[in-house]
Backbone as JSON, one array per atom type, in Angstrom:
{
  "sequence": "MENEIQQKLARYESFVNEGLRKDLKDTLDARDAIYDQISEYLKLAKDIEVIKDNGLKEMKTQVDLGSNFYVQAKIPDTKHIFVNVGFGFHAELTLDEALEFIKKKEVHLQKKAEVFTEKASQIRAHIKLVLEAMAEIMKLDRTPGPRSLNV",
  "N": [[127.57, 46.23, 95.27], [128.57, 44.47, 97.11], [130.0, 46.29, 98.67], [127.46, 47.64, 99.76], [126.58, 45.69, 101.26], [128.46, 44.98, 103.16], [128.16, 47.68, 104.45], [125.72, 47.59, 105.65], [126.0, 45.41, 107.49], [127.66, 46.58, 109.36], [126.37, 48.79, 110.25], [124.09, 47.19, 111.71], [125.86, 45.77, 113.35], [126.92, 47.74, 115.05], [124.59, 48.7, 115.92], [123.95, 46.7, 117.54], [126.08, 46.47, 119.44], [126.22, 49.02, 120.57], [123.68, 50.03, 120.91], [121.69, 48.08, 121.86], [123.14, 46.38, 123.51], [124.16, 48.28, 125.35], [121.72, 49.15, 126.6], [120.74, 46.49, 127.68], [122.97, 46.39, 129.48], [122.32, 48.73, 131.22], [119.62, 48.07, 132.16], [120.15, 45.47, 133.48], [121.82, 46.69, 135.45], [120.14, 48.31, 136.77], [118.28, 46.37, 137.67], [119.77, 45.18, 139.54], [120.19, 47.11, 141.29], [118.0, 47.36, 142.37], [117.49, 44.81, 143.63], [119.81, 45.09, 145.49], [118.56, 46.93, 147.29], [116.53, 45.47, 148.28], [118.03, 43.35, 149.49], [119.13, 45.06, 151.61], [116.74, 45.86, 152.95], [115.92, 43.57, 154.19], [118.05, 42.71, 155.52], [117.59, 44.55, 157.73], [115.08, 43.71, 158.41], [115.93, 41.21, 159.7], [117.42, 42.19, 161.59], [115.69, 43.52, 163.49], [114.16, 41.69, 164.12], [116.15, 40.12, 165.53], [116.34, 42.1, 167.74], [113.75, 41.96, 168.73], [113.55, 39.03, 169.73], [115.58, 38.85, 171.65], [114.88, 40.87, 173.29], [115.71, 43.31, 173.61], [116.22, 46.53, 175.31], [117.86, 48.71, 174.89], [120.56, 49.32, 172.99], [123.9, 49.03, 171.72], [125.64, 49.89, 168.73], [127.1, 49.86, 165.52], [127.28, 52.46, 163.13], [127.27, 53.22, 159.71], [128.33, 56.12, 158.09], [129.1, 56.61, 155.58], [130.93, 55.82, 152.83], [132.05, 53.86, 153.88], [132.92, 54.53, 156.67], [132.65, 54.1, 159.92], [130.89, 55.03, 162.88], [130.49, 54.52, 166.65], [127.35, 54.06, 167.98], [124.78, 54.62, 170.36], [121.66, 53.33, 171.29], [118.98, 54.41, 172.89], [116.42, 53.54, 173.49], [114.7, 51.29, 171.9], [112.0, 50.99, 170.86], [111.08, 52.21, 168.8], [111.72, 52.7, 165.56], [113.6, 54.1, 162.64], [112.65, 54.14, 159.32], [113.49, 54.0, 156.01], [111.23, 55.09, 153.85], [111.06, 55.45, 150.9], [111.89, 57.79, 148.41], [113.13, 59.81, 149.65], [112.29, 60.12, 152.25], [111.72, 59.32, 155.58], [110.21, 57.28, 158.21], [109.19, 56.88, 161.39], [108.71, 54.44, 162.98], [106.83, 51.23, 164.82], [108.64, 48.42, 166.03], [107.15, 46.18, 165.02], [105.44, 47.47, 163.12], [107.24, 48.15, 161.39], [108.4, 45.88, 160.48], [106.05, 44.62, 159.15], [105.9, 46.77, 157.25], [108.38, 46.34, 155.71], [107.92, 43.85, 154.74], [105.84, 44.11, 152.77], [107.14, 46.23, 151.25], [109.3, 44.58, 150.34], [107.85, 42.9, 148.65], [106.75, 44.55, 146.67], [109.58, 45.85, 145.55], [110.14, 42.92, 144.48], [108.5, 42.82, 142.43], [109.1, 44.92, 140.69], [111.67, 44.1, 140.18], [111.42, 42.25, 138.52], [109.91, 43.01, 136.47], [112.24, 44.23, 135.21], [113.6, 42.08, 134.7], [112.47, 40.79, 132.85], [112.52, 42.83, 130.73], [115.26, 42.54, 130.41], [115.37, 39.96, 129.07], [113.91, 40.54, 126.93], [115.57, 42.22, 125.49], [117.73, 40.71, 125.25], [117.13, 38.77, 123.6], [116.31, 40.47, 121.21], [118.81, 40.78, 120.49], [119.81, 38.45, 120.01], [118.17, 38.05, 117.49], [119.26, 40.02, 115.72], [121.56, 39.23, 115.58], [121.65, 36.74, 114.62], [120.36, 37.47, 111.92], [122.33, 38.91, 110.77], [124.06, 36.77, 110.52], [122.53, 35.42, 108.65], [122.96, 36.91, 106.48], [125.24, 37.31, 105.93], [126.11, 34.8, 105.23], [124.55, 34.49, 102.86], [125.7, 36.35, 101.5], [127.91, 34.85, 100.78], [127.28, 32.93, 99.0], [127.61, 31.46, 95.94], [127.17, 33.47, 92.79], [124.72, 33.24, 89.9], [126.12, 31.04, 87.26], [127.83, 31.29, 84.12], [127.34, 29.21, 81.35], [129.58, 27.8, 79.23], [128.8, 26.84, 75.93]],
  "CA": [[126.69, 45.35, 96.07], [129.12, 43.78, 98.39], [129.86, 47.39, 99.9], [126.3, 48.03, 100.61], [126.23, 44.36, 102.51], [129.24, 45.32, 104.59], [127.87, 48.88, 105.22], [124.36, 47.15, 106.34], [126.43, 44.58, 108.43], [128.44, 47.58, 110.08], [125.08, 49.2, 110.89], [123.8, 46.28, 112.4], [126.79, 45.62, 114.54], [126.84, 48.99, 115.75], [123.24, 49.01, 116.79], [123.96, 45.41, 118.78], [127.28, 46.98, 120.48], [126.16, 50.7, 121.02], [122.41, 50.16, 121.46], [121.19, 47.01, 122.61], [124.13, 45.76, 124.75], [124.07, 49.03, 126.45], [120.29, 49.08, 126.94], [120.95, 45.41, 128.47], [123.72, 46.69, 130.55], [121.54, 49.6, 132.16], [118.67, 47.4, 132.67], [120.53, 44.51, 134.47], [122.28, 47.69, 136.71], [118.84, 48.96, 137.61], [117.87, 45.21, 138.5], [120.94, 44.8, 140.49], [120.17, 48.22, 142.52], [116.68, 46.68, 143.19], [118.13, 43.58, 144.38], [120.45, 45.62, 146.67], [117.47, 47.42, 148.1], [115.85, 44.34, 148.88], [118.87, 42.87, 150.58], [119.14, 46.16, 152.62], [115.3, 45.77, 153.8], [115.87, 41.98, 154.84], [118.93, 42.87, 156.79], [116.9, 45.39, 158.64], [114.2, 42.61, 159.22], [116.76, 40.38, 160.64], [118.15, 43.1, 162.98], [114.8, 43.97, 164.0], [113.92, 40.03, 164.76], [117.26, 39.91, 166.96], [116.02, 43.35, 168.98], [112.51, 41.45, 169.51], [114.02, 37.89, 170.11], [116.32, 39.18, 172.9], [114.19, 41.67, 174.19], [116.6, 44.6, 173.83], [115.34, 47.85, 175.31], [118.57, 49.68, 174.08], [121.83, 48.57, 172.19], [125.07, 49.77, 171.1], [125.9, 49.22, 167.11], [128.08, 50.86, 164.61], [126.58, 53.14, 161.98], [128.07, 53.6, 158.31], [128.12, 57.45, 157.84], [129.1, 56.87, 154.28], [132.11, 55.93, 152.15], [132.76, 52.72, 154.83], [133.13, 55.21, 158.0], [131.85, 53.99, 160.95], [131.06, 55.55, 164.35], [129.62, 54.08, 167.5], [126.06, 54.79, 168.4], [124.2, 53.91, 171.55], [120.59, 53.38, 170.94], [118.58, 54.33, 174.23], [115.15, 52.81, 173.01], [114.42, 50.2, 170.59], [110.7, 50.64, 170.76], [110.67, 52.78, 167.38], [112.83, 52.79, 164.52], [113.46, 55.29, 161.49], [112.74, 53.35, 158.12], [113.27, 54.68, 154.69], [109.9, 54.69, 153.2], [111.41, 56.04, 149.7], [111.82, 59.43, 148.04], [113.95, 60.43, 150.78], [111.63, 60.26, 153.57], [112.0, 58.34, 156.82], [109.28, 57.08, 158.96], [109.34, 56.43, 162.75], [107.79, 52.95, 163.17], [107.12, 50.53, 165.95], [109.29, 47.41, 165.17], [106.13, 45.36, 164.34], [105.04, 48.09, 161.94], [108.66, 48.09, 160.47], [108.32, 44.54, 159.9], [104.73, 44.59, 158.18], [106.19, 47.63, 155.91], [109.38, 45.65, 155.12], [107.17, 42.64, 153.89], [105.13, 44.96, 151.72], [108.32, 46.85, 150.37], [110.03, 43.58, 149.54], [106.84, 42.32, 147.66], [106.99, 45.81, 145.49], [110.41, 45.54, 144.98], [110.32, 41.93, 143.82], [107.47, 43.08, 141.02], [109.97, 45.91, 139.85], [112.85, 43.57, 139.65], [110.45, 40.84, 137.55], [109.94, 43.67, 135.04], [113.59, 44.42, 134.7], [114.3, 40.85, 134.4], [111.67, 40.78, 131.77], [113.09, 43.42, 129.9], [116.39, 42.16, 129.79], [115.01, 38.96, 128.32], [113.34, 40.91, 125.51], [116.62, 42.91, 125.03], [118.96, 39.48, 124.84], [116.17, 38.0, 122.18], [116.6, 41.32, 120.06], [120.23, 40.77, 120.19], [120.05, 37.25, 119.14], [117.69, 37.9, 116.39], [120.11, 40.63, 114.95], [122.77, 38.36, 115.21], [121.07, 35.75, 113.56], [120.18, 38.06, 110.82], [123.65, 39.08, 110.32], [124.71, 35.68, 110.04], [122.0, 34.96, 107.27], [123.22, 37.9, 105.61], [126.77, 36.98, 105.38], [125.88, 33.47, 104.39], [123.84, 34.77, 101.6], [126.76, 36.84, 100.6], [129.16, 34.02, 100.32], [126.69, 31.81, 97.87], [128.11, 31.94, 94.23], [126.31, 33.55, 91.84], [124.6, 32.16, 88.65], [127.45, 30.89, 86.28], [127.36, 31.24, 82.99], [127.76, 27.79, 80.78], [129.88, 27.77, 77.83], [128.38, 25.54, 75.16]],
  "C": [[127.21, 44.99, 97.18], [129.57, 45.01, 99.34], [128.79, 47.69, 100.33], [126.18, 46.72, 101.76], [127.2, 44.63, 103.71], [128.76, 46.7, 105.31], [126.52, 48.65, 106.22], [124.85, 46.18, 107.62], [127.15, 45.54, 109.57], [127.55, 48.15, 111.03], [124.58, 48.45, 112.0], [124.74, 45.86, 113.46], [127.03, 46.73, 115.37], [125.59, 49.19, 116.43], [123.2, 47.93, 117.88], [124.79, 46.29, 119.82], [126.68, 48.28, 121.25], [124.58, 50.75, 121.52], [122.06, 49.31, 122.4], [121.96, 46.58, 123.83], [124.13, 46.98, 125.69], [122.75, 49.34, 127.27], [120.39, 47.8, 128.16], [121.46, 45.97, 129.88], [122.96, 47.03, 131.78], [120.24, 48.91, 132.54], [118.93, 46.3, 133.77], [121.27, 45.36, 135.77], [121.12, 47.93, 137.38], [118.06, 47.5, 138.46], [118.51, 45.12, 139.75], [120.54, 45.55, 141.7], [118.97, 47.72, 143.37], [117.04, 45.92, 144.13], [119.07, 43.9, 145.71], [119.87, 46.27, 147.72], [116.73, 46.44, 148.97], [116.7, 43.41, 149.89], [119.01, 43.78, 151.77], [117.87, 46.03, 153.91], [115.33, 44.29, 154.53], [117.18, 41.99, 155.8], [118.34, 43.61, 157.9], [115.98, 44.43, 159.43], [114.54, 41.94, 160.05], [117.21, 41.02, 161.8], [117.07, 43.43, 163.93], [114.29, 42.59, 164.83], [114.9, 39.84, 165.99], [116.87, 40.83, 168.08], [114.89, 42.25, 169.55], [112.97, 40.1, 170.14], [114.49, 38.14, 171.42], [115.86, 40.02, 173.6], [114.78, 42.9, 174.46], [115.94, 45.83, 174.09], [116.29, 49.09, 175.06], [120.0, 48.65, 173.84], [122.99, 49.78, 172.06], [125.31, 49.31, 169.55], [126.69, 50.45, 166.73], [127.18, 51.47, 163.26], [127.55, 53.68, 160.94], [127.68, 54.87, 157.93], [128.59, 57.63, 156.46], [130.51, 56.68, 153.93], [132.96, 54.63, 153.18], [133.42, 53.52, 156.13], [132.2, 55.19, 159.05], [131.79, 54.72, 162.05], [130.11, 54.45, 165.25], [128.35, 54.58, 167.84], [125.39, 54.07, 169.7], [122.6, 54.34, 171.28], [119.62, 53.21, 172.5], [117.32, 53.59, 174.35], [114.89, 52.32, 171.65], [113.32, 49.94, 170.32], [110.34, 51.11, 169.28], [112.16, 52.64, 166.52], [112.55, 53.54, 163.22], [113.5, 53.94, 160.25], [112.59, 54.15, 156.82], [112.23, 54.15, 154.06], [109.99, 55.02, 151.58], [111.35, 57.71, 149.35], [112.41, 60.36, 149.26], [113.38, 60.58, 152.05], [111.65, 58.83, 154.25], [110.9, 58.45, 157.71], [109.36, 56.59, 160.39], [108.09, 55.22, 162.87], [108.02, 52.1, 164.48], [108.16, 49.31, 165.01], [108.53, 46.49, 164.35], [105.66, 46.2, 163.07], [106.41, 48.1, 160.68], [108.65, 46.97, 159.79], [107.18, 44.45, 158.59], [105.06, 45.37, 156.69], [107.46, 46.94, 155.08], [108.87, 44.45, 154.3], [106.58, 43.31, 152.65], [106.27, 45.37, 150.74], [108.94, 45.49, 149.53], [108.96, 42.83, 148.55], [106.96, 43.42, 146.34], [108.23, 45.63, 144.76], [110.72, 44.58, 144.15], [109.73, 42.24, 142.21], [108.38, 44.1, 140.02], [111.34, 45.13, 139.38], [112.54, 42.56, 138.43], [110.69, 41.67, 136.19], [111.36, 43.99, 134.32], [114.19, 43.02, 134.16], [113.53, 40.32, 133.03], [112.1, 41.33, 130.42], [114.3, 42.95, 129.45], [116.25, 40.88, 128.96], [114.65, 39.36, 127.01], [114.67, 41.51, 124.63], [117.45, 41.57, 124.26], [118.22, 38.83, 123.55], [116.38, 38.93, 120.88], [118.15, 41.11, 119.68], [120.67, 39.59, 119.4], [119.39, 37.24, 117.75], [118.51, 38.88, 115.51], [121.22, 39.98, 114.6], [122.61, 37.12, 114.28], [120.62, 36.17, 112.1], [121.39, 38.49, 110.09], [124.37, 37.96, 109.95], [124.15, 35.05, 108.69], [122.52, 35.8, 106.3], [124.42, 37.56, 104.97], [126.68, 35.64, 104.7], [125.32, 33.68, 102.94], [124.92, 35.34, 100.56], [127.88, 35.97, 100.14], [128.45, 32.94, 99.19], [127.16, 32.37, 96.63], [126.68, 32.37, 93.43], [125.93, 32.76, 90.64], [125.95, 32.45, 87.71], [127.06, 30.71, 84.86], [128.07, 30.02, 82.24], [128.21, 28.19, 79.56], [129.87, 26.89, 76.99], [129.52, 25.71, 73.79]]
}
């Protein structure tokens, strides 16, 4: 009986550590990736506002080619901008169209992030439930059995 209980506890512990905690990490990583996208879009919106507020017709900037390798770039015309609209596609938009797109994209991404936050909360609740069940099993395992009375 004692060995059976230990095996069940080991299975529950394995389920929590290898299953639920991994799922929780994956869910939180996916949510963080969405927050990173939101941050990039908000940074782009801020840059567009600076261009509009200062009435810049052309500008010089640094562009990240990847792996933090930057090059200088000259933008001869700031009337249009290419925006990543998803699935590897970029659309040429005016500054006002880009700002409108960014607002809609932010709302969409926030909803996706909320789904992952809710899923993470559910996984945390499952982890807590399993850990409480394990504690209950260990408590029951330690309760003394019926004693025989010598009369």
